ZAVEXKOL-627147 format. One line per field, with one value per residue (C-alpha): chain; x, y, z; residue in one letter. Coordinates in nm, 4 decimals. Example, Ala and Ser with C-alpha at 12.3 -4.5 7.8 and 13.67 -1.06 7.14 Angstrom:
c c(A / A)
c1 c(1.2300 / 1.3670)
c2 c(-0.4500 / -0.1060)
c3 c(0.7800 / 0.7140)
r c(A / S)
***
This chain:
c c(A / A / A / A / A / A / A / A / A / A / A / A / A / A / A / A / A / A / A / A / A / A / A / A / A / A / A / A / A / A / A / A / A / A / A / A / A / A / A / A / A / A / A / A / A / A / A / A / A / A / A / A / A / A / A / A / A / A / A / A / A / A / A / A / A / A / A / A / A / A / A / A / A / A / A / A / A / A / A / A / A / A / A / A / A / A / A / A / A / A / A / A / A / A / A / A / A / A / A / A / A / A / A / A / A / A / A / A / A / A / A / A / A / A / A / A / A / A / A / A / A / A / A / A / A / A / A / A / A / A / A / A / A / A / A / A / A / A / A / A / A / A / A / A / A / A / A / A / A / A / A / A / A / A / A / A / A / A / A / A / A / A / A / A / A / A / A / A / A / A / A / A / A / A / A / A / A / A / A / A / A / A / A / A / A / A / A / A / A / A / A / A / A / A / A / A / A / A / A / A / A / A / A / A / A / A / A / A / A / A / A / A / A / A / A / A / A / A / A / A / A / A / A / A / A / A / A / A / A / A / A / A / A / A / A / A / A / A / A / A / A / A / A / A / A / A / A / A / A / A / A / A / A / A / A / A / A / A / A / A / A / A / A / A / A / A / A / A / A / A / A / A / A / A / A / A / A / A / A / A / A / A / A / A / A / A / A / A / A / A / A / A / A / A / A / A / A / A / A / A / A / A / A / A / A / A / A / A / A / A / A / A / A / A / A / A / A / A / A / A / A / A / A / A / A / A / A / A / A / A / A / A / A / A / A / A / A / A / A / A / A / A / A / A / A / A / A / A / A / A / A / A / A / A / A / A / A / A / A / A / A / A / A / A / A / A / A / A / A / A / A / A / A / A / A / A / A / A / A / A / A / A / A / A / A / A / A / A / A / A / A / A / A / A / A / A / A / A / A / A / A / A / A / A / A / A / A / A / A / A / A / A / A / A / A / A / A / A / A / A / A / A / A / A / A / A / A / A / A / A / A / A / A / A / A / A / A / A / A / A / A / A / A / A / A / A / A / A / A / A / A / A / A / A / A / A / A / A / A / A / A / A / A / A / A / A / A / A / A / A / A / A / A / A / A / A / A / A / A / A / A / A / A / A / A / A / A / A / A / A / A / A / A)
c1 c(29.6123 / 29.6821 / 29.9561 / 29.7007 / 29.4814 / 29.7838 / 29.9001 / 29.5515 / 29.5476 / 29.8948 / 29.7960 / 29.4879 / 29.6842 / 29.9600 / 29.7026 / 29.5676 / 29.6565 / 29.8304 / 29.5021 / 29.3187 / 29.5935 / 29.5384 / 29.1632 / 29.2198 / 29.4355 / 29.1583 / 28.9347 / 29.1717 / 29.4233 / 29.6882 / 29.9259 / 29.8667 / 30.0816 / 30.3075 / 30.2724 / 30.5531 / 30.7860 / 30.7974 / 31.0705 / 30.9801 / 31.2225 / 31.2305 / 30.9927 / 30.6128 / 30.3299 / 29.9836 / 29.7040 / 29.5257 / 29.3306 / 29.2666 / 29.2048 / 28.9191 / 28.8222 / 28.9665 / 28.9881 / 29.1797 / 29.5244 / 29.7504 / 30.0245 / 30.2169 / 30.5703 / 30.7612 / 31.1239 / 31.3411 / 31.2428 / 31.0946 / 30.7419 / 30.6490 / 30.3329 / 30.3182 / 30.0241 / 29.7794 / 29.4445 / 29.0824 / 28.8147 / 28.5408 / 28.2152 / 28.0072 / 27.9148 / 28.0860 / 28.4069 / 28.3802 / 28.3150 / 28.6689 / 28.8058 / 28.6695 / 28.8208 / 29.1586 / 29.4447 / 29.5830 / 29.9087 / 29.9464 / 30.0512 / 30.3388 / 30.4868 / 30.5062 / 30.8507 / 30.7619 / 30.5039 / 30.5884 / 30.3222 / 30.2805 / 30.0617 / 29.8223 / 29.4745 / 29.2759 / 29.2298 / 29.6093 / 29.6813 / 29.3564 / 29.4110 / 29.7386 / 29.5791 / 29.4180 / 29.7438 / 29.9274 / 29.6389 / 29.6581 / 30.0305 / 30.2417 / 30.5741 / 30.7763 / 30.8513 / 30.6124 / 30.8139 / 30.6794 / 30.7749 / 30.7639 / 30.4529 / 30.2742 / 30.3494 / 30.2167 / 29.8980 / 29.8624 / 29.8824 / 29.5678 / 29.3796 / 29.4244 / 29.3070 / 29.0173 / 28.9253 / 28.9275 / 28.7269 / 28.4629 / 28.4285 / 28.3769 / 28.1284 / 27.9347 / 27.9192 / 27.7845 / 27.5334 / 27.4132 / 27.3711 / 27.1891 / 26.9433 / 26.9164 / 26.9612 / 27.2442 / 27.1593 / 27.4130 / 27.2938 / 27.6233 / 27.8011 / 28.1783 / 28.4291 / 28.6859 / 28.9463 / 28.9575 / 29.1309 / 29.3719 / 29.4502 / 29.5365 / 29.7731 / 29.9431 / 30.0678 / 30.2861 / 30.5753 / 30.6266 / 30.6708 / 31.0095 / 31.0514 / 31.2204 / 31.3332 / 31.2406 / 31.5116 / 31.6949 / 31.7728 / 31.6526 / 31.7495 / 31.4761 / 31.6695 / 31.8804 / 31.5885 / 31.4402 / 31.5427 / 31.3232 / 31.3133 / 31.0431 / 30.9926 / 30.7268 / 30.3894 / 30.2047 / 29.8449 / 29.8773 / 30.1687 / 30.3918 / 30.2630 / 30.5258 / 30.5753 / 30.7939 / 31.0559 / 31.1157 / 31.4046 / 31.4952 / 31.8428 / 31.7488 / 31.4208 / 31.2660 / 30.8953 / 30.7560 / 30.4313 / 30.2849 / 30.0820 / 29.8116 / 29.9470 / 29.8725 / 29.8032 / 30.0693 / 29.8239 / 29.7511 / 29.7615 / 29.8528 / 30.0898 / 30.4094 / 30.3780 / 30.4643 / 30.8301 / 30.9576 / 30.8990 / 31.1907 / 31.3150 / 31.1636 / 31.1096 / 30.7467 / 30.5006 / 30.1862 / 29.9847 / 29.6684 / 29.3713 / 29.1115 / 29.0370 / 29.1784 / 28.8746 / 28.8432 / 29.0146 / 28.9431 / 28.7864 / 29.0084 / 28.7644 / 28.8659 / 28.6987 / 28.6536 / 28.4055 / 28.1665 / 28.2156 / 28.1274 / 27.8081 / 27.6990 / 27.7627 / 27.5968 / 27.2896 / 27.2486 / 27.3014 / 27.0339 / 26.7878 / 26.9054 / 27.0387 / 27.3513 / 27.6159 / 27.7155 / 28.0464 / 28.1373 / 28.5163 / 28.8116 / 29.0117 / 29.3483 / 29.4021 / 29.0502 / 28.9476 / 29.2587 / 29.2003 / 28.8357 / 28.9395 / 29.2000 / 28.9449 / 28.6793 / 28.9333 / 29.0337 / 28.6686 / 28.6120 / 28.9330 / 28.8321 / 28.4767 / 28.3213 / 28.1193 / 27.9896 / 28.1987 / 27.9904 / 28.0780 / 28.2821 / 28.2472 / 28.5087 / 28.3284 / 28.5708 / 28.8343 / 29.0480 / 29.0254 / 29.1263 / 29.4342 / 29.5339 / 29.4757 / 29.7067 / 29.9633 / 29.9851 / 30.1570 / 30.4510 / 30.5905 / 30.7527 / 30.9236 / 30.6017 / 30.3676 / 30.3283 / 30.1794 / 30.3669 / 30.2868 / 30.1478 / 29.9066 / 29.7892 / 29.7268 / 29.5199 / 29.3073 / 29.2454 / 29.1436 / 28.7779 / 28.7242 / 28.5342 / 28.6967 / 28.4421 / 28.6224 / 28.3684 / 28.0294 / 27.8627 / 28.0288 / 27.9093 / 27.5513 / 27.5493 / 27.5868 / 27.2200 / 27.1311 / 27.3216 / 27.0495 / 27.2371 / 27.3705 / 27.7043 / 27.9357 / 27.9772 / 28.2760 / 28.2752 / 28.4047 / 28.3707 / 28.4154 / 28.1894 / 27.9378 / 28.0186 / 28.0413 / 28.1430 / 27.9699 / 27.8706 / 27.5926 / 27.4167 / 27.4381 / 27.3045 / 27.0195 / 26.9362 / 26.9875 / 26.9355 / 26.5593 / 26.5593 / 26.5197 / 26.7077 / 27.0276 / 27.2996 / 27.5078 / 27.8303 / 28.0548 / 28.4087 / 28.5772 / 28.5505 / 28.2483 / 28.2984 / 28.0261 / 27.8124 / 27.8618 / 27.5940 / 27.7920 / 27.7654 / 27.3931 / 27.3282 / 27.5409 / 27.3641 / 27.0322 / 26.8961 / 26.6411 / 26.6223 / 26.9197 / 26.9521 / 27.1413 / 27.1668 / 26.8722 / 26.6410 / 26.5292 / 26.6190 / 26.4182 / 26.6575 / 26.5174 / 26.8420 / 27.0181 / 27.2987 / 27.6032 / 27.9369 / 28.2766 / 28.4710 / 28.7870 / 28.9013 / 29.0398 / 29.3855 / 29.4284 / 29.5871 / 29.3451 / 29.4048 / 29.6012 / 29.8222 / 29.8895 / 29.9944 / 30.2229 / 30.3847 / 30.4282 / 30.5756 / 30.8644 / 30.9878 / 31.3565 / 31.2804 / 30.9898 / 30.8832 / 30.8236 / 30.4685 / 30.2413 / 29.9662 / 29.6661 / 29.4995 / 29.3163 / 29.0255 / 28.6812 / 28.6724 / 28.5841 / 28.8583 / 29.1280 / 29.0436 / 29.0209 / 29.3647 / 29.5080 / 29.3797 / 29.5344 / 29.8693 / 29.8776 / 29.7657 / 29.9697 / 30.2813 / 30.2928 / 30.3345 / 30.1950 / 29.9247 / 29.7437 / 29.4319 / 29.4717 / 29.1957 / 29.1537 / 29.3897 / 29.5690 / 29.9392 / 30.1796 / 30.5428 / 30.7744)
c2 c(0.0191 / -0.1354 / 0.0089 / 0.0993 / 0.2877 / 0.4659 / 0.5663 / 0.7025 / 0.9051 / 1.0432 / 1.1443 / 1.3245 / 1.4822 / 1.6251 / 1.8068 / 2.0077 / 2.3572 / 2.4047 / 2.4967 / 2.2046 / 1.9687 / 2.0765 / 2.0200 / 1.6909 / 1.5564 / 1.6206 / 1.3598 / 1.1281 / 0.8722 / 0.8884 / 0.6391 / 0.3371 / 0.2838 / 0.5599 / 0.9047 / 1.0076 / 1.3018 / 1.5579 / 1.8058 / 2.1730 / 2.3927 / 2.7413 / 2.8512 / 2.8414 / 2.9051 / 2.7482 / 2.9110 / 2.6281 / 2.8579 / 3.2167 / 3.3208 / 3.5710 / 3.4511 / 3.4963 / 3.1277 / 2.8121 / 2.9680 / 2.7271 / 2.8238 / 2.5519 / 2.6477 / 2.4247 / 2.4434 / 2.1631 / 1.8418 / 2.0178 / 2.1106 / 2.3049 / 2.4600 / 2.8010 / 2.7669 / 2.4794 / 2.6221 / 2.5135 / 2.6650 / 2.8204 / 3.0073 / 2.9334 / 2.5707 / 2.5704 / 2.6811 / 2.4334 / 2.1584 / 2.2092 / 2.0681 / 1.7282 / 1.7391 / 1.5847 / 1.8283 / 1.8629 / 1.7217 / 1.4097 / 1.4985 / 1.2477 / 1.4614 / 1.7725 / 1.8176 / 2.0746 / 2.3206 / 2.6729 / 2.8039 / 3.1832 / 3.1578 / 2.9360 / 3.0552 / 2.7645 / 2.9270 / 2.8944 / 2.5783 / 2.3824 / 2.1483 / 2.0100 / 1.7089 / 1.5995 / 1.6539 / 1.4232 / 1.1760 / 1.1511 / 1.0788 / 1.3923 / 1.2984 / 1.6222 / 1.8974 / 2.1735 / 2.4882 / 2.7597 / 2.9817 / 2.8499 / 3.0452 / 2.9325 / 2.5721 / 2.6282 / 2.7750 / 2.4879 / 2.2425 / 2.4142 / 2.4966 / 2.1816 / 1.9226 / 2.1517 / 2.1709 / 1.7925 / 1.7549 / 2.0046 / 1.8298 / 1.4963 / 1.6565 / 1.8274 / 1.5017 / 1.3114 / 1.5868 / 1.5919 / 1.2145 / 1.2160 / 1.4865 / 1.3726 / 1.7166 / 1.6155 / 1.5048 / 1.2244 / 0.9087 / 0.8714 / 1.2124 / 1.1955 / 1.4578 / 1.5867 / 1.4700 / 1.3763 / 1.5072 / 1.2136 / 1.3047 / 1.6561 / 1.5459 / 1.3144 / 1.6188 / 1.7490 / 1.5095 / 1.6752 / 2.0306 / 2.2055 / 2.5276 / 2.8233 / 3.1586 / 3.4889 / 3.6382 / 3.3063 / 3.1694 / 2.8096 / 2.5634 / 2.3133 / 2.1333 / 2.2136 / 2.4011 / 2.6158 / 2.8407 / 3.0758 / 3.3305 / 3.4643 / 3.8284 / 3.9464 / 4.0220 / 4.1342 / 4.0062 / 3.7447 / 3.5989 / 3.3874 / 3.5375 / 3.5912 / 3.7116 / 3.4604 / 3.5174 / 3.2064 / 3.1702 / 2.9059 / 3.0534 / 3.2658 / 3.4299 / 3.5446 / 3.5507 / 3.7186 / 3.6087 / 3.8793 / 3.6310 / 3.8138 / 4.1609 / 4.3044 / 4.6653 / 4.9099 / 5.0402 / 4.7023 / 4.7325 / 4.3659 / 4.2370 / 4.3917 / 4.5824 / 4.4290 / 4.4573 / 4.6340 / 4.4560 / 4.2593 / 4.2862 / 4.0292 / 3.9634 / 3.8706 / 3.9418 / 3.7566 / 4.0024 / 3.9632 / 4.1925 / 4.1141 / 4.4861 / 4.5876 / 4.7955 / 5.0075 / 5.1718 / 5.1153 / 5.4077 / 5.6203 / 5.6018 / 5.4363 / 5.0924 / 5.1565 / 5.4376 / 5.2197 / 4.9250 / 5.1476 / 5.2621 / 4.9077 / 4.7618 / 5.0476 / 5.0459 / 4.6701 / 4.6876 / 4.9594 / 4.7060 / 4.4369 / 4.2392 / 4.0483 / 4.1212 / 3.8148 / 3.8538 / 3.5838 / 3.6151 / 3.4530 / 3.2643 / 3.3922 / 3.7673 / 3.9075 / 3.7616 / 3.9013 / 4.2454 / 4.2527 / 4.1627 / 4.4407 / 4.7060 / 4.5910 / 4.5934 / 4.9500 / 5.0582 / 4.8988 / 5.0424 / 5.3895 / 5.3602 / 5.3890 / 5.0670 / 4.8873 / 4.6204 / 4.3489 / 3.9810 / 3.8809 / 3.5166 / 3.3703 / 3.0587 / 2.8780 / 2.6263 / 2.7072 / 3.0832 / 3.0326 / 2.8314 / 3.0912 / 3.3815 / 3.2349 / 3.1335 / 3.4865 / 3.6088 / 3.3700 / 3.5446 / 3.8616 / 3.9583 / 3.9510 / 4.1533 / 4.5110 / 4.4452 / 4.3445 / 4.0329 / 4.2602 / 4.4179 / 4.0745 / 3.9657 / 4.2798 / 4.1882 / 3.8340 / 3.9224 / 3.9908 / 3.7238 / 3.4016 / 3.1229 / 2.8585 / 2.5380 / 2.2603 / 2.2169 / 2.2485 / 2.5884 / 2.6918 / 2.5817 / 2.7561 / 3.0911 / 3.0536 / 3.0708 / 3.3955 / 3.6545 / 3.9822 / 4.1751 / 4.0414 / 4.0034 / 3.6552 / 3.6086 / 3.2793 / 3.1190 / 3.1036 / 3.4562 / 3.4086 / 3.1940 / 2.8923 / 2.6552 / 2.6224 / 2.7226 / 3.0672 / 2.9033 / 2.7979 / 3.1545 / 3.3010 / 3.0480 / 3.1336 / 3.5100 / 3.5976 / 3.5727 / 3.8340 / 4.2011 / 4.3319 / 4.1463 / 4.2402 / 4.0254 / 4.2090 / 4.1069 / 4.2402 / 4.1133 / 4.0120 / 3.7943 / 3.5707 / 3.5005 / 3.2027 / 3.2326 / 3.3032 / 3.6096 / 3.7485 / 3.6726 / 3.8505 / 4.1573 / 4.1772 / 4.2034 / 3.8501 / 3.7812 / 3.4031 / 3.1683 / 2.7937 / 2.6534 / 2.2772 / 2.2180 / 2.4724 / 2.8083 / 3.0892 / 3.4115 / 3.6931 / 3.9762 / 4.0818 / 4.3922 / 4.3175 / 4.5408 / 4.5453 / 4.6925 / 4.7339 / 4.8902 / 4.5962 / 4.3916 / 4.2363 / 4.2848 / 4.5898 / 4.8011 / 4.9229 / 5.2293 / 5.0294 / 4.7628 / 5.0319 / 5.1887 / 4.8497 / 4.7778 / 5.1161 / 5.0487 / 4.7816 / 4.8399 / 4.7861 / 4.7423 / 4.3770 / 4.2146 / 4.1359 / 4.1327 / 3.8748 / 3.9982 / 3.7180 / 3.6463 / 3.8797 / 3.8696 / 3.9707 / 4.3353 / 4.3725 / 4.2063 / 4.4002 / 4.7306 / 4.6800 / 4.5718 / 4.8929 / 5.1061 / 4.9286 / 4.9846 / 5.3451 / 5.4571 / 5.2376 / 5.1602 / 4.7864 / 4.5097 / 4.3203 / 3.9893 / 3.8690 / 3.4939 / 3.2397 / 2.9257 / 2.6517 / 2.8925 / 2.8205 / 3.1005 / 3.0764 / 3.3130)
c3 c(-2.9964 / -3.3371 / -3.5581 / -3.8283 / -3.5787 / -3.4314 / -3.7799 / -3.8613 / -3.5404 / -3.6122 / -3.9639 / -3.8320 / -3.5482 / -3.7708 / -3.9846 / -3.6919 / -3.5761 / -3.2418 / -3.0698 / -3.2320 / -3.1165 / -2.7572 / -2.7813 / -2.9676 / -2.6864 / -2.4352 / -2.5994 / -2.7919 / -2.6686 / -2.9395 / -2.7829 / -2.5657 / -2.2570 / -2.1184 / -2.2776 / -2.5102 / -2.4490 / -2.7286 / -2.8162 / -2.8582 / -3.0449 / -2.8985 / -2.6239 / -2.6115 / -2.3676 / -2.3554 / -2.1584 / -1.9776 / -1.7460 / -1.6320 / -1.9935 / -2.0055 / -1.6579 / -1.3082 / -1.2193 / -1.3056 / -1.3428 / -1.5331 / -1.7773 / -1.9606 / -2.0633 / -2.3066 / -2.4165 / -2.5467 / -2.3724 / -2.0699 / -1.9759 / -1.6630 / -1.5214 / -1.3615 / -1.1202 / -1.1072 / -1.0049 / -0.9868 / -1.2053 / -0.9931 / -1.0511 / -1.3611 / -1.4292 / -1.7694 / -1.5979 / -1.3079 / -1.5618 / -1.6957 / -1.3699 / -1.4758 / -1.8261 / -1.8996 / -1.9335 / -2.2874 / -2.1518 / -1.9418 / -1.5852 / -1.6096 / -1.8850 / -1.6650 / -1.5091 / -1.2407 / -1.1117 / -0.9938 / -0.7577 / -0.7287 / -0.4170 / -0.2238 / -0.3246 / -0.4695 / -0.8103 / -0.8346 / -0.6327 / -0.6001 / -0.8983 / -0.7566 / -0.5795 / -0.9059 / -1.0971 / -0.8546 / -0.8467 / -1.2259 / -1.2380 / -1.1787 / -1.0134 / -1.0431 / -0.7916 / -0.6821 / -0.6104 / -0.3791 / -0.0854 / 0.2706 / 0.3697 / 0.0526 / 0.1481 / 0.5012 / 0.3566 / 0.1079 / 0.3980 / 0.5287 / 0.2087 / -0.0008 / 0.2564 / 0.3442 / -0.0243 / -0.0500 / 0.2708 / 0.1574 / -0.1778 / -0.0021 / 0.2367 / -0.0423 / -0.2398 / 0.0626 / 0.1407 / -0.2202 / -0.2159 / 0.1178 / 0.0176 / -0.3460 / -0.5014 / -0.7368 / -1.0893 / -1.0381 / -0.8631 / -0.6775 / -0.6794 / -0.6366 / -0.5181 / -0.7630 / -0.5120 / -0.1451 / 0.1648 / 0.1372 / -0.2246 / -0.1065 / 0.1700 / -0.0787 / -0.2715 / 0.0122 / -0.0541 / -0.3929 / -0.2581 / -0.2580 / -0.0585 / -0.2294 / -0.0879 / -0.2470 / -0.4723 / -0.5115 / -0.8603 / -0.8887 / -1.1629 / -1.2473 / -1.5228 / -1.8296 / -1.9870 / -1.7082 / -1.4193 / -1.2164 / -0.9338 / -0.6984 / -0.5975 / -0.3505 / -0.5079 / -0.1939 / -0.2145 / 0.0653 / 0.2609 / 0.0384 / -0.2858 / -0.5527 / -0.9047 / -1.0872 / -1.3560 / -1.5705 / -1.8161 / -2.0720 / -2.1139 / -2.4158 / -2.3205 / -1.9927 / -1.9129 / -1.6010 / -1.4370 / -1.2153 / -1.0108 / -0.8172 / -0.7424 / -0.4015 / -0.3153 / -0.1970 / 0.0661 / 0.2310 / 0.6127 / 0.6566 / 0.3852 / 0.2477 / -0.0828 / -0.4233 / -0.5186 / -0.8278 / -1.1597 / -1.3072 / -1.6641 / -1.8984 / -2.2689 / -2.2065 / -1.9240 / -1.8165 / -1.6081 / -1.4022 / -1.4683 / -1.2010 / -1.1629 / -1.4985 / -1.5914 / -1.2766 / -0.9822 / -0.6156 / -0.4328 / -0.2093 / 0.0818 / 0.4069 / 0.4403 / 0.8124 / 0.7441 / 0.5445 / 0.7804 / 1.0761 / 0.9045 / 0.8124 / 1.1582 / 1.3479 / 1.1216 / 1.1687 / 1.5450 / 1.5636 / 1.4136 / 1.6610 / 1.3672 / 1.2756 / 1.0117 / 0.8073 / 0.6206 / 0.3669 / 0.3624 / 0.1936 / 0.4550 / 0.3345 / 0.3417 / 0.3538 / 0.6894 / 0.8575 / 0.7060 / 0.8214 / 1.1764 / 1.1650 / 1.0632 / 1.3100 / 1.5928 / 1.5034 / 1.5092 / 1.8499 / 1.9976 / 1.8815 / 2.0142 / 1.6679 / 1.7025 / 2.0129 / 2.1807 / 2.0173 / 1.9774 / 1.6701 / 1.5622 / 1.3288 / 1.2101 / 0.9814 / 1.0962 / 0.7940 / 0.8507 / 1.2133 / 1.1132 / 0.8533 / 1.0919 / 1.3569 / 1.0898 / 0.9465 / 1.2622 / 1.2006 / 0.8919 / 1.0212 / 0.6941 / 0.4921 / 0.7110 / 0.8331 / 1.1792 / 1.4925 / 1.6974 / 1.9696 / 1.7216 / 1.6088 / 1.9674 / 2.0240 / 1.7236 / 1.8456 / 2.2016 / 2.1255 / 1.8583 / 1.9343 / 1.7316 / 1.6297 / 1.5383 / 1.5953 / 1.4331 / 1.7734 / 1.8246 / 1.4799 / 1.5430 / 1.8826 / 1.7037 / 1.6043 / 1.9743 / 2.0369 / 2.1053 / 2.0614 / 1.7603 / 1.6418 / 1.3430 / 1.1900 / 0.9596 / 0.7722 / 0.4522 / 0.1616 / 0.0295 / -0.2741 / -0.0829 / -0.2988 / -0.0004 / 0.3627 / 0.6851 / 0.5593 / 0.3565 / 0.6771 / 0.8086 / 0.4846 / 0.4869 / 0.8502 / 0.8572 / 0.4916 / 0.5374 / 0.8169 / 0.7143 / 1.0186 / 0.9189 / 0.6706 / 0.4373 / 0.3578 / 0.0676 / 0.0818 / -0.2324 / -0.5946 / -0.6776 / -0.9812 / -1.2340 / -1.1410 / -0.7641 / -0.5043 / -0.4032 / -0.7554 / -0.7680 / -0.4384 / -0.5194 / -0.8569 / -0.6717 / -0.6950 / -0.4193 / -0.4444 / -0.4244 / -0.3832 / -0.0833 / -0.0279 / -0.2570 / -0.0900 / -0.2295 / 0.0136 / -0.0158 / 0.0704 / 0.2820 / 0.4524 / 0.3279 / 0.0847 / 0.1139 / -0.0630 / 0.0180 / -0.3051 / -0.1607 / 0.0524 / -0.2348 / -0.2123 / -0.5887 / -0.7488 / -0.9485 / -1.3042 / -1.1953 / -0.9585 / -1.2216 / -1.4714 / -1.2127 / -1.1503 / -1.5206 / -1.6090 / -1.3702 / -1.6125 / -1.6978 / -2.0663 / -2.3044 / -2.3298 / -2.6672 / -2.5656 / -2.2604 / -2.2112 / -2.0122 / -1.8124 / -1.4849 / -1.5504 / -1.7025 / -2.0684 / -2.0044 / -1.7424 / -1.9529 / -2.2683 / -2.0793 / -1.9265 / -2.2625 / -2.4208 / -2.1451 / -2.1700 / -2.5474 / -2.5171 / -2.2168 / -2.2386 / -2.6099 / -2.5510 / -2.7712 / -2.5815 / -2.6233 / -2.4412 / -2.5013 / -2.5452 / -2.3378 / -2.4644 / -2.6984 / -2.7615 / -2.8546 / -2.9631 / -2.7761)
r c(M / S / K / N / K / E / A / A / Y / L / K / E / Y / K / S / L / S / A / L / E / K / L / K / Y / N / V / T / K / D / I / F / S / G / A / P / K / K / T / Y / V / S / G / F / Q / I / S / F / L / G / A / S / K / T / V / T / G / S / K / Y / L / L / E / S / G / N / S / K / I / L / V / D / C / G / L / F / Q / G / L / Y / E / L / R / R / R / N / W / D / N / L / P / I / H / P / R / N / I / D / A / V / I / L / T / H / A / H / L / D / H / S / G / Y / L / P / L / L / V / K / N / G / F / K / G / R / I / Y / C / T / D / S / T / F / D / L / C / K / I / L / L / P / D / S / G / F / L / Q / E / E / D / A / M / Y / A / K / K / H / K / F / S / K / H / K / N / P / K / P / L / Y / T / E / K / D / A / T / N / T / F / K / Y / F / S / I / V / D / F / E / K / D / I / K / I / N / D / D / F / T / F / K / F / T / K / A / G / H / I / I / G / A / G / S / V / L / V / S / N / G / N / K / K / I / L / F / S / G / D / L / G / R / P / V / S / P / I / V / A / S / P / E / R / I / L / Q / A / D / Y / I / V / C / E / S / T / Y / G / D / R / N / H / T / D / S / N / P / E / D / K / L / E / E / I / I / N / N / T / V / A / K / N / G / K / V / I / I / P / A / F / S / V / G / R / T / Q / K / I / L / Y / Y / I / N / N / L / K / N / N / G / R / I / P / D / L / K / I / F / L / D / S / P / M / S / I / K / V / T / T / L / T / D / D / Y / V / N / E / K / K / L / S / S / E / E / Y / Q / D / I / Y / K / S / V / K / F / C / V / T / R / I / Q / S / K / N / I / F / N / Y / P / N / P / C / V / I / I / S / A / S / G / M / A / T / G / G / R / V / L / H / H / I / A / N / Y / G / V / K / P / N / C / T / I / L / F / T / G / Y / Q / A / Q / G / T / R / G / R / D / L / T / D / G / K / K / E / I / K / I / H / G / D / I / I / H / I / R / A / K / I / E / R / L / D / N / M / S / D / H / S / D / A / K / E / I / L / E / W / L / E / Q / S / P / S / K / P / K / K / I / F / I / T / H / G / E / V / T / S / S / E / A / L / A / S / R / V / E / R / E / L / G / W / E / T / V / V / P / D / Y / L / E / T / I / K / L)
***
């Protein structure tokens, strides 16, 4: 770049607001060669994801010469959100010193392979169980993206002549050398500007809330908060004192019902069996699948449903399910209880085993990923059984805007799978009280345990209505100042 052109860019850049600067950097190369380090006086946060949406969690913290990310997630759901995964970050990955990962779900970790691919060389801090889960989830994510790209090319249903994956399985495995394992409750120094500590957040194994300090101010990230009543994972720990809080709001506008999920599950399974049908359950591999197996096993042991075949048709879900038993300090069930759950489950690892399910003549339950029907083997089951009126498709968790799961739970009768229009005749059911996220009441109860009033609380990781509803309740019931930040907004702390 010539000196005159660089000077013109700098002049234009200096005249912009903080938000405009972030957007400017997405499309402009201000400097040639290696990106320049910048000094930030004080402490600031930029919301690079999970702002007025539940996906793409990324929070950029800057202090002094240091820049770190808390979470590094993929955008999922609506096309305009997924498109952000292909945009450049407003900061060059080489300028990021470290990533702190609250947990392994892809909307919090799934962008890591691309971050490393594009030049990140720092450390990725997480708990040991989060790392074990990432070693399963990230390569699988890369593999599925490669597979989807090849399938789209083969069947010519992509608008791109040669569709490419966002990253590959190899890109994902290349991230593992940058991980550093951290214990809960241990103070960790990243550099002269930042220290942090994890506390248990519940939600899934390995999940943590994280308290970050720059020496003068402390900011607490809730991560995804689990439920105190979870039968599988330990409850969230008490909130730590902080000057600022970034809090999730997935269910910020409603409370989960008090009904027992087993009652509704019993009704759905028995009604489908009576019609000689099959129950298809799109399920998240981490957390939700294990909880579904737990409830179904209880129903069978108590004679409330027939001793029917249970197919777990997801290699990733199988790996996670067997891994969950390894972390004694993070779970509520014993190893003996887990073994009892597994005894009647048919694990389908290979594609042949998956295809053979179509030949099974009797009523059964098929649990398969993904939980929002955005990809994976469950799409083949929905395409095959969704057209049959004696079958049931049961959704057991949050369905983001723009996903097939959201379309089906909203009543849509036609969906596209692998380029084909599927006319849905199966019964669509939903269990809303199986979520691994705290509801509005539980979030408020967690927040009100704070040792002191924070200066401000940022409400994120929720659709607009959920985030704004929780913000209103926090202001009304706790008297705290709240902010629902915009995408790419930067705020001085």
